[in-house]
C-alpha positions in Angstrom: 0.3 -0.2 0.7 0.9 3.1 -0.7 -0.4 6.3 1.6 -0.4 9.8 2.7 -2.6 9.0 5.9 0.2 9.1 8.7 -3.1 9.9 11.5 -3.7 7.6 14.6 -6.6 9.4 15.7 -8.9 7.4 15.4 -9.5 3.6 16.1 -9.7 2.5 13.3 -7.3 5.7 11.5 -3.9 3.5 9.1 -1.8 3.9 11.8 -3.2 2.6 14.6 -3.9 -0.7 12.2 -0.5 -1.0 11.7 0.5 -0.8 15.3 -1.5 -3.3 16.8 -2.1 -5.7 13.5 1.6 -5.8 11.8 2.9 -9.2 11.8 6.6 -10.6 10.9 4.9 -11.5 7.4 2.8 -8.1 6.4 3.8 -5.8 3.7 4.9 -2.8 4.5 2.9 0.1 4.1 5.0 3.1 1.7 4.1 6.2 3.3 4.8 9.0 0.9 6.5 12.4 2.8 5.1 15.5 0.7 2.3 14.4 -2.4 1.7 17.5 -3.3 5.4 17.6 -4.3 5.2 14.5 -6.7 2.7 16.5 -9.0 5.2 19.7 -9.3 8.9 18.7 -9.0 10.2 16.2 -11.3 13.3 15.4 -9.4 10.9 14.9 -6.4 9.1 12.2 -8.2 12.1 10.4 -9.0 14.0 10.1 -5.7 10.4 8.8 -4.5 10.3 6.1 -7.6 14.0 5.5 -6.6 13.0 3.9 -3.1 10.2 2.8 -4.2 11.2 0.6 -6.3 14.6 0.3 -3.5 11.9 -1.2 -1.6 10.3 -3.0 -3.9 13.9 -5.0 -4.7 14.3 -5.7 -0.8 11.2 -6.4 0.5 12.0 -10.0 2.2 14.0 -7.7 4.2 11.1 -5.0 5.1 9.2 -7.6 5.5 7.0 -6.7 9.3 8.3 -3.0 10.0 5.0 -2.0 9.6 5.8 2.2 7.7 8.3 3.1 5.7 8.7 6.7 3.9 9.4 7.6 0.6 11.5 10.3 1.2 
């Protein structure tokens, strides 16, 4: 999952679900640090793409980490 959501405001918020339901074999949630910049800045969008690709190539190492950030 790729998201920009990072709040823990409600019991069913994504952050709370990650904290309570994450298991050692769970896929991580990739959170975009600044999603609005992706539409405006090509260089930033390329950095995000590179980071996500890095995560995908190392996915087995990242199982169970909960949340990852791009960039």
